[in-house]
C-alpha positions as CSV (number, residue, x, y, z in Angstrom):
1,M,28.2,8.4,-15.3
2,P,25.0,6.7,-14.2
3,Q,23.1,4.8,-16.8
4,V,19.9,6.4,-18.1
5,A,17.4,4.2,-19.9
6,A,15.3,5.5,-22.7
7,Q,11.6,6.1,-22.0
8,P,9.0,4.2,-24.0
9,D,7.7,5.5,-27.3
10,S,4.3,6.9,-26.4
11,A,3.1,6.8,-30.0
12,I,1.4,3.4,-29.4
13,D,-2.3,3.7,-28.7
14,L,-2.6,1.4,-25.6
15,E,-6.4,1.2,-25.7
16,S,-6.4,0.0,-29.4
17,L,-3.5,-2.4,-28.6
18,A,-5.4,-4.1,-25.8
19,A,-8.6,-4.4,-27.8
20,D,-6.7,-5.9,-30.7
21,V,-5.0,-8.5,-28.5
22,V,-8.4,-9.5,-27.2
23,A,-9.7,-9.9,-30.7
24,Q,-6.7,-12.0,-31.8
25,A,-7.2,-14.3,-28.8
26,I,-10.8,-14.9,-29.7
27,K,-9.8,-15.5,-33.3
28,A,-7.3,-18.1,-32.0
29,G,-10.1,-20.0,-30.3
30,A,-10.5,-18.5,-26.8
31,S,-14.0,-18.5,-25.5
32,D,-13.2,-15.3,-23.5
33,A,-10.1,-13.2,-23.2
34,E,-8.7,-10.2,-21.3
35,A,-5.7,-8.0,-22.0
36,V,-3.8,-5.6,-19.7
37,V,-1.3,-3.1,-20.9
38,R,0.8,-1.1,-18.5
39,E,3.2,1.7,-19.3
40,G,5.3,3.8,-17.0
41,D,8.3,5.9,-16.4
42,E,10.2,6.7,-13.2
43,F,13.0,8.9,-11.9
44,S,14.9,8.4,-8.7
45,V,18.0,9.9,-7.2
46,T,19.8,9.1,-3.9
47,V,22.3,11.4,-2.4
48,R,24.5,10.7,0.6
49,M,26.6,13.4,2.4
50,G,25.8,15.8,-0.4
51,E,27.0,13.5,-3.2
52,V,24.9,11.6,-5.8
53,E,25.1,7.9,-5.1
54,T,22.5,6.6,-7.6
55,L,20.6,8.2,-10.4
56,K,18.0,6.2,-12.4
57,E,15.6,7.1,-15.1
58,S,13.6,4.4,-16.9
59,G,10.6,3.6,-18.9
60,S,8.8,0.3,-19.3
61,R,5.8,-1.1,-21.1
62,G,4.3,-4.6,-20.8
63,L,1.3,-6.6,-22.0
64,G,-0.5,-9.5,-20.3
65,V,-3.2,-11.7,-21.7
66,R,-5.6,-14.1,-19.9
67,V,-7.5,-16.6,-22.1
68,F,-10.4,-19.0,-21.3
69,L,-11.3,-22.2,-22.9
70,G,-14.6,-22.8,-21.2
71,Q,-13.6,-23.4,-17.6
72,R,-9.9,-23.7,-18.3
73,S,-7.7,-20.6,-18.2
74,A,-4.1,-19.4,-18.5
75,S,-2.2,-16.2,-18.6
76,T,1.1,-15.0,-20.1
77,S,2.9,-11.6,-20.3
78,T,5.6,-10.0,-22.4
79,S,7.4,-6.7,-23.0
80,D,7.8,-7.6,-26.7
81,L,4.9,-5.6,-28.3
82,T,5.8,-6.4,-31.9
83,P,3.3,-8.4,-34.0
84,D,5.4,-11.5,-33.7
85,G,5.8,-11.0,-29.9
86,I,2.0,-10.7,-29.5
87,R,1.4,-13.7,-31.6
88,Q,3.7,-15.8,-29.5
89,L,2.1,-14.5,-26.3
90,I,-1.3,-15.6,-27.4
91,E,-0.2,-18.9,-28.7
92,G,1.6,-19.6,-25.4
93,A,-1.5,-18.7,-23.3
94,M,-3.7,-20.9,-25.5
95,G,-1.3,-23.8,-25.1
96,L,-1.1,-23.5,-21.4
97,A,-4.9,-23.2,-21.1
98,R,-5.3,-26.6,-22.9
99,L,-3.1,-28.2,-20.1
100,T,-4.9,-26.7,-17.1
101,A,-7.7,-28.4,-15.2
102,E,-11.3,-27.1,-15.4
103,D,-12.5,-24.9,-12.6
104,P,-16.3,-24.2,-12.4
105,F,-15.6,-20.9,-10.6
106,N,-13.4,-19.6,-13.4
107,G,-14.4,-16.9,-15.8
108,L,-14.8,-13.2,-16.4
109,P,-17.6,-11.3,-14.6
110,E,-21.0,-11.1,-16.3
111,A,-21.3,-8.5,-19.1
112,G,-23.7,-6.3,-17.2
113,E,-21.3,-5.9,-14.2
114,F,-18.6,-3.9,-16.0
115,G,-18.1,-0.2,-15.7
116,S,-16.0,2.7,-14.6
117,I,-16.4,5.6,-12.2
118,P,-17.3,8.6,-14.5
119,G,-15.4,11.9,-14.4
120,D,-11.8,12.8,-13.4
121,L,-10.6,11.1,-10.2
122,H,-7.6,13.4,-10.3
123,L,-5.0,10.7,-10.2
124,F,-2.6,12.2,-12.7
125,Y,-0.6,15.4,-12.6
126,P,2.1,15.9,-15.2
127,D,3.9,18.4,-12.9
128,V,5.7,15.5,-11.2
129,Y,8.2,15.9,-14.0
130,S,8.1,19.7,-13.9
131,L,11.4,20.1,-12.0
132,P,14.5,19.9,-14.2
133,G,16.9,17.1,-13.5
134,P,19.4,19.3,-11.4
135,E,16.5,20.6,-9.3
136,R,15.3,17.0,-8.5
137,I,18.8,16.2,-7.3
138,E,18.8,19.5,-5.3
139,W,15.6,18.5,-3.5
140,A,17.3,15.4,-2.2
141,K,20.4,17.3,-1.2
142,R,18.2,20.0,0.6
143,A,16.4,17.3,2.6
144,E,19.6,15.7,3.7
145,A,21.3,19.1,4.5
146,A,18.3,20.1,6.7
147,A,18.6,16.9,8.7
148,L,22.4,17.3,9.1
149,A,22.0,20.9,10.2
150,A,19.3,20.2,12.8
151,D,21.6,19.1,15.6
152,P,25.3,18.5,16.2
153,R,24.6,14.9,17.2
154,I,23.6,14.2,13.6
155,A,26.8,14.0,11.6
156,N,26.1,11.2,9.3
157,S,23.3,10.0,7.0
158,Q,22.1,6.9,5.2
159,G,21.0,9.2,2.4
160,A,18.1,11.2,1.0
161,T,16.0,10.6,-2.1
162,F,13.7,12.3,-4.6
163,E,11.6,10.2,-6.9
164,A,8.9,10.8,-9.5
165,A,6.8,8.4,-11.6
166,T,3.9,8.3,-13.9
167,G,1.9,5.3,-15.1
168,H,-0.8,4.4,-17.6
169,R,-2.9,1.3,-17.3
170,V,-5.4,-0.1,-19.8
171,L,-7.8,-3.1,-19.5
172,A,-9.9,-4.7,-22.2
173,N,-11.9,-7.9,-22.4
174,S,-14.1,-9.9,-24.8
175,R,-17.3,-9.0,-22.9
176,G,-17.3,-5.4,-24.0
177,F,-15.2,-3.6,-21.4
178,A,-12.4,-1.2,-22.3
179,G,-10.9,1.4,-20.0
180,G,-7.8,3.1,-18.9
181,Y,-6.4,5.7,-16.5
182,R,-3.1,7.5,-15.7
183,T,-1.4,8.0,-12.3
184,S,1.4,10.1,-11.0
185,Y,3.5,10.2,-7.8
186,A,6.5,12.1,-6.4
187,A,8.3,11.8,-3.0
188,V,11.2,13.2,-1.0
189,A,12.8,11.4,1.9
190,A,15.7,11.6,4.3
191,A,17.3,9.0,6.7
192,P,19.8,10.6,9.1
193,L,22.0,8.9,11.7
194,A,22.2,10.4,15.2
195,K,25.1,9.6,17.7
196,D,25.1,10.1,21.4
197,E,28.1,10.9,23.7
198,N,28.9,7.1,24.0
199,G,29.1,6.7,20.3
200,Q,25.8,4.7,20.0
201,M,24.0,5.4,16.8
202,Q,20.4,5.5,15.9
203,R,18.7,5.8,12.5
204,D,15.2,7.0,11.6
205,A,13.6,8.5,8.5
206,W,10.7,10.6,7.2
207,W,9.2,11.3,3.9
208,S,6.5,13.2,2.0
209,G,4.7,11.8,-1.0
210,A,2.0,13.3,-3.3
211,R,0.4,12.9,-6.7
212,R,1.6,16.4,-7.6
213,I,4.7,18.4,-6.8
214,G,2.8,21.3,-5.2
215,D,1.5,19.0,-2.4
216,L,4.9,17.8,-1.3
217,E,6.2,19.0,2.0
218,S,9.4,21.1,1.6
219,P,12.7,19.1,1.6
220,E,13.7,21.2,4.7
221,S,10.6,20.1,6.7
222,V,11.2,16.5,5.7
223,G,14.8,16.6,6.8
224,K,14.0,18.3,10.1
225,E,11.3,15.8,11.0
226,A,13.6,12.9,10.1
227,A,16.3,14.4,12.4
228,R,13.8,14.8,15.2
229,R,12.8,11.2,14.9
230,A,16.4,10.0,14.9
231,L,17.3,12.1,17.9
232,R,14.5,10.9,20.1
233,R,15.8,7.3,19.7
234,L,19.1,8.1,21.4
235,G,19.6,6.4,24.7
236,A,17.2,3.6,23.8
237,R,17.1,0.6,26.1
238,R,15.1,-2.5,26.9
239,V,12.3,-2.5,29.5
240,P,11.2,-5.5,31.7
241,T,8.6,-7.9,30.3
242,Q,5.2,-6.7,31.4
243,R,1.6,-6.2,30.3
244,V,0.8,-2.6,29.7
245,P,-1.2,-0.4,27.3
246,I,0.3,-0.1,23.9
247,V,-0.1,3.1,21.8
248,F,0.5,2.6,18.1
249,A,1.6,5.7,16.2
250,P,-0.2,6.3,12.9
251,E,2.8,5.2,10.8
252,V,2.7,1.7,12.5
253,S,-1.1,1.4,13.3
254,R,-1.8,1.2,9.6
255,S,0.0,-2.1,9.5
256,L,-2.7,-3.5,11.9
257,I,-5.4,-2.4,9.5
258,G,-3.4,-4.1,6.7
259,S,-3.6,-7.3,8.7
260,I,-7.4,-6.9,9.0
261,F,-7.6,-6.5,5.3
262,E,-5.6,-9.7,4.8
263,A,-7.9,-11.6,7.2
264,A,-11.0,-10.2,5.5
265,S,-9.7,-11.0,2.0
266,G,-12.0,-13.5,0.3
267,D,-9.1,-15.7,-0.8
268,A,-8.1,-16.3,2.9
269,V,-11.7,-16.8,3.9
270,W,-12.7,-19.4,1.4
271,R,-9.5,-21.3,2.1
272,G,-10.4,-21.3,5.8
273,A,-7.1,-19.5,6.4
274,S,-8.5,-16.5,8.3
275,F,-9.7,-16.0,11.9
276,L,-12.5,-13.9,10.4
277,A,-14.0,-16.8,8.4
278,G,-17.6,-17.3,9.3
279,K,-17.8,-14.1,11.4
280,L,-19.9,-11.9,9.1
281,G,-22.4,-10.0,11.2
282,E,-20.6,-10.6,14.5
283,A,-18.9,-8.1,16.7
284,I,-15.1,-8.6,16.2
285,A,-13.8,-5.2,17.5
286,A,-14.6,-2.6,20.1
287,P,-17.6,-0.3,19.6
288,G,-16.5,2.8,17.6
289,V,-14.1,0.8,15.3
290,T,-15.1,1.3,11.7
291,I,-12.9,0.2,8.9
292,V,-13.6,1.3,5.3
293,D,-12.2,0.4,1.9
294,D,-12.9,3.3,-0.5
295,N,-11.6,2.7,-4.0
296,F,-12.5,6.1,-5.5
297,M,-12.1,8.6,-2.7
298,Q,-10.5,12.0,-3.1
299,M,-8.4,13.8,-0.5
300,P,-9.6,17.0,1.1
301,N,-7.5,19.0,-1.4
302,G,-9.4,17.3,-4.3
303,V,-6.6,15.0,-5.4
304,G,-7.3,11.3,-5.9
305,G,-6.4,8.9,-3.1
306,Y,-3.3,6.8,-3.4
307,G,-5.5,3.7,-3.8
308,S,-8.1,5.2,-6.0
309,S,-9.0,4.0,-9.5
310,P,-12.0,4.2,-11.7
311,F,-12.3,0.4,-12.0
312,D,-10.8,-2.7,-10.4
313,G,-8.5,-5.3,-11.9
314,E,-11.5,-7.0,-13.7
315,G,-13.1,-3.9,-15.1
316,L,-15.8,-3.5,-12.4
317,P,-16.5,0.0,-11.2
318,S,-14.8,1.0,-8.0
319,L,-16.8,0.8,-4.8
320,R,-16.8,2.0,-1.2
321,T,-17.1,-1.0,1.1
322,V,-17.5,-0.9,4.9
323,V,-15.5,-3.8,6.2
324,V,-16.1,-3.3,10.0
325,E,-18.9,-1.0,11.2
326,D,-19.0,0.1,14.9
327,G,-17.1,-3.1,15.7
328,V,-19.2,-5.5,13.6
329,L,-17.8,-7.3,10.6
330,R,-20.0,-6.4,7.7
331,N,-18.2,-7.4,4.5
332,Y,-15.3,-9.5,3.2
333,L,-13.3,-8.0,0.3
334,L,-13.8,-10.1,-2.8
335,N,-12.9,-10.4,-6.5
336,T,-15.2,-12.4,-8.8
337,Y,-13.5,-15.8,-8.2
338,A,-13.6,-15.5,-4.4
339,A,-17.2,-14.3,-4.5
340,R,-18.2,-17.3,-6.5
341,K,-16.4,-19.7,-4.1
342,L,-18.3,-18.1,-1.2
343,G,-21.6,-17.7,-3.0
344,M,-21.4,-13.9,-2.7
345,K,-21.0,-10.9,-4.9
346,S,-17.7,-9.2,-5.8
347,T,-16.9,-6.1,-3.8
348,H,-14.9,-5.0,-6.9
349,N,-11.6,-5.5,-5.2
350,A,-9.8,-7.4,-7.9
351,S,-6.1,-6.5,-8.3
352,R,-4.3,-7.4,-11.5
353,G,-0.7,-7.7,-12.6
354,L,0.3,-8.5,-16.1
355,A,0.5,-12.2,-15.5
356,G,-1.4,-14.6,-13.3
357,T,-5.0,-14.5,-12.2
358,P,-6.6,-11.5,-10.5
359,G,-5.8,-11.2,-6.8
360,I,-7.6,-9.2,-4.1
361,G,-6.4,-5.7,-3.3
362,S,-7.5,-2.8,-1.2
363,G,-8.1,0.7,-2.4
364,N,-7.9,3.5,0.2
365,L,-8.2,1.4,3.4
366,F,-8.6,3.3,6.7
367,L,-9.9,3.2,10.2
368,Q,-12.2,6.1,10.8
369,P,-10.7,8.6,13.3
370,G,-12.0,9.3,16.8
371,T,-12.1,12.5,18.7
372,Q,-9.1,12.4,21.0
373,T,-5.8,14.0,20.2
374,P,-2.7,11.8,20.5
375,E,-1.6,13.9,23.6
376,E,-4.9,13.1,25.3
377,I,-4.5,9.4,24.6
378,L,-1.0,9.4,26.1
379,A,-2.0,11.5,29.1
380,A,-4.4,8.8,30.3
381,I,-1.7,6.1,30.6
382,P,0.3,5.8,33.8
383,A,2.8,3.4,32.2
384,G,3.0,1.9,28.6
385,L,4.8,1.8,25.3
386,Y,4.4,4.2,22.4
387,V,5.4,2.2,19.3
388,T,7.0,4.1,16.5
389,S,8.3,1.2,14.4
390,L,7.7,-2.5,13.9
391,M,10.0,-5.2,12.6
392,G,9.3,-8.7,11.3
393,F,6.1,-10.4,10.0
394,G,4.9,-12.2,13.1
395,T,1.2,-12.3,12.3
396,N,-0.7,-15.6,12.0
397,L,-4.0,-14.9,10.1
398,V,-5.4,-18.3,10.9
399,T,-5.1,-18.1,14.7
400,G,-4.8,-14.3,15.0
401,D,-1.5,-14.6,17.0
402,Y,0.5,-11.4,16.7
403,S,4.1,-10.8,17.7
404,R,6.4,-8.1,16.3
405,G,9.7,-6.6,17.1
406,A,9.2,-3.0,18.2
407,T,11.0,0.2,19.0
408,G,9.4,3.3,20.5
409,L,9.1,5.6,23.5
410,W,8.2,4.7,27.1
411,I,5.2,6.4,28.6
412,E,5.4,7.4,32.3
413,N,2.6,9.3,33.9
414,G,1.2,10.3,30.6
415,Q,4.5,11.6,29.2
416,L,7.0,10.2,26.7
417,T,10.2,9.6,28.6
418,H,13.0,7.5,27.1
419,A,13.5,5.5,23.9
420,V,12.9,1.8,23.9
421,E,14.4,-0.9,21.7
422,E,14.9,-4.6,21.4
423,V,11.4,-5.5,22.7
424,T,8.6,-7.5,21.2
425,V,4.9,-6.6,21.4
426,A,2.6,-9.6,21.4
427,G,-1.1,-10.4,21.6
428,N,-3.9,-11.9,19.5
429,L,-5.7,-9.9,16.8
430,R,-9.0,-11.2,18.2
431,D,-8.3,-9.6,21.6
432,M,-6.5,-6.6,20.2
433,L,-9.5,-5.5,18.1
434,R,-11.8,-5.8,21.1
435,N,-9.3,-4.0,23.4
436,I,-9.0,-0.8,21.3
437,T,-9.7,1.7,24.0
438,A,-8.9,4.9,22.3
439,I,-8.8,6.2,18.7
440,G,-7.0,9.3,17.7
441,N,-8.2,12.2,15.6
442,D,-5.0,12.2,13.5
443,L,-6.0,10.3,10.4
444,V,-3.6,11.3,7.6
445,F,-3.2,9.4,4.3
446,R,0.5,9.0,3.6
447,T,-0.1,5.8,1.7
448,S,-3.2,4.0,0.5
449,T,-3.7,2.5,4.0
450,A,-4.1,4.9,6.9
451,C,-5.0,4.7,10.5
452,P,-4.9,7.2,13.4
453,T,-3.2,6.7,16.7
454,L,-4.5,3.7,18.5
455,R,-4.4,2.6,22.2
456,I,-4.7,-1.2,22.7
457,D,-4.9,-2.7,26.2
458,G,-3.9,-6.2,27.3
459,M,-0.8,-6.7,25.2
460,T,2.5,-7.9,26.4
461,V,5.8,-6.1,26.0
462,A,8.5,-8.8,26.1
463,G,11.9,-7.3,27.0
464,A,14.6,-7.7,29.6
């Protein structure tokens, strides 16, 4: 039988625990201190060909502390929340801080900057665990069964999954901030294998995720869509190397927006490791390109976005930041440290794990949609590539050079014709942003980063 881990004892008051850890750190000699407590539980099941392959249920709880001795700092973390474990955690952090070098940009934000978005952002729904265990397994089986039943050419599967998770995060510091929030998530996915008459196999997948069970697509619709995507890849072949318009489907165009986030991240900018360094106020993209990072947005159905939170990793209230407006770079994304290095103000984009110093993270990052349907975008292309998946990590943020392995569908006279594989799409992000010639109206948030269909001209497809 699969191993099932016990869930954490929820009797511990996480808010009081975080505040007490901060008080103990100050008593131990810290000039400032910050504590993060995270608690979560998760369930996941994978089935393959109708049989359960893996079944996991687990709970976890962890504590991290960051201490300051003037301009010196250090952080440590533990899952031992006993009084002795916490004492050792603080002693370890204090000992490390004494060994670190002073950094004039170190330190918590100023006391007047802390805060939290008021009201319920609708991030937590307990119904993600409303399905009994056997029904959760059945959801995965239904998704896979729907994929297998969609077409005789689908006779195998890499599996289907159902998962559910909830989390609770608390942050407290010595400058008067204390806050916490809960989150939930559930998802169902399927990954069928299609085989053509020559025995060549292709795989694809599809999934649906949501903060509450009622917003998930049915397992049957997920399985059927996964099957459709696998079937359309049959007969894939290489195409000759050429320069043609590239159309990025939404599930891959969001990776481009992720690259822009990384280039606009203050850490990359102050290190001089970004092609966007020194470009504030300049046109870096085509007119009509607007990229927004909204850290507290809600979806049209009123549910909180996947990247929403009431405050960031340093306890600053979440903001909506326009990164690119009508093609012009308006803002970098900053935490307190990067903002001080650049002589700017934080955009409240600090991300925080249990250990280490805060990084920079996005909230709900998206490119605003245009007015054209995907079909209208394709119809205007005599020959080109519709990219449905990307492989590798060939993006150089310093130079902007971009090269990724790709698969997709060939566009001929505005129509999708045959599948394409074993090609590379290449260009430079500087040029790619300026050569966005069409933006779809199909913006849908399936993760915290979203982008509609994009047409980009001037790129090279490297193939046969």
